[in-house]
C-alpha angles and dihedrals in degrees: 000000000000146000127210133212123194114189123191089328118181139174130210131174117212088358091278110058105080117196104163131021141172095010108176115176139148118201116193125216111273097019123131103214120187124205112209133170143120122299113288093023092122099249094133091041090054090050092050090050090056091048091050094243089114125045117241109239097198139355130035138281119202122186110191091348093305120119106236104175094117098025116119114252089244091063101047096081092240135134123195131204114202135212089247112056093232094200122162102250095208095052127082120240089261091051094048091050095047097039095095093048093052087053088053093055095245117164120257090249093052092047093048091048094048094048092046091050092050094044090053093051092049096036092241097132095109093052103047094110097046126100116239091252087068094057135085121244091258093049091050090052090051090052090053089051091048092053086060095046095055090062089059092220124190091232133030117208121197120193106195092306095175101048094098095055130089123251098269092045093049090057092046095047092044089057089049092053090050088050090049091054090050091053091050104040095159094057121097116226132190117192127190120204144146092208109095092198088062089048095048096046100040107034133100086189132358125221108205109202125199141145092020092304148056115297094186143337123208148111114297092256094047090055090045098046101030112027112179095215143015094259093059090042092059099033094056115064133033123268091030123255114274115242117201129183117242147130139248113254100168132030136193133078087347134023127245112210136183121197123221093251087077099248128147128282117292125186140227125198088221108116112230107179088144094052127089133227111258092029111146113236144161117247117213121204123165118228093242092055096057115099131180118261140175091205124118088230096073128150098221141350130191145134116282108244099179139004130202115200108205097171102244091042139017122217115217117199122203131182107243117191091176092054113135098194134079090278131066089209131091116210126201120192108203123182117246132014120315112182104157102055101084110116094014129117110245131187116213132189138172142216109269090233088063099048117098126201124209132186122182089355095302131106114251087216089077098044 
């Protein structure tokens, strides 16, 4: 029902403590955009600025073409679902969901119709006469979402709504939010989370925040397959992408690389016509893209220190003195069960299409 445009938006506290700067972002009607990033990156602050709960220090925010910088939250057409359920404990589910409509002076028939519609969408019809204390955590979160739905806002804002739930309820409620979005395709939703699984499974687009600004914006697969920088490469994906120090030994339509452990030449599909032979780079390979090989042209070899058998996959951990990332460990994620590799020397390689190349923190793919 609405699109949003943020232009050069910034946030300072006390005029000196800067937490966000130069935020430029267009969110189209009907999108579900997810803000992700490390703790303290400003994702919840940005959401609260959109809601009107935090003042915008610089820049402009337009909703449906209307400048809303100084507009009160109640007039922005926005509903927010918080991390805490914030339900009235003495009110039934029905009363919690209808309370805002009563304050707005809606008629009894309008209120009943709105509550019934939201309860049907969220499968809350059997619980309308219960108090919050008689509900599970997932059901309480659905009531909080239902309280927003009845208002028929232009934009839904979700501030880490699943963080208080256990693992099983997180999965179930995440699916319910995805189904909610499908049932309301014209509604714009902005979702804040630190959980990249939620981001990858829910988002139309992901906004990765870091260093007070936007590190990259794209669809989940764009960020996974073509990260623009090393931060996004290691933030998206679990376990994180391996970064290994190396140099370019061939250039052209694909890049020939040799890692510092003295292995053979491996290749990346990233074109590097602007790069020079001998250029020092960081080579990025995701754990799930590494495969065993007997070839001399391997990406990495080492002795397996630790294994973690997860059933469908096995994680192999190697010490990596030539690692260029934040970790001194290389991780391989091999399909199936591998119980006999601990302590063995293993050679690994990867499909050239899966190998990333970074120079000065930036992907050569975007040069």
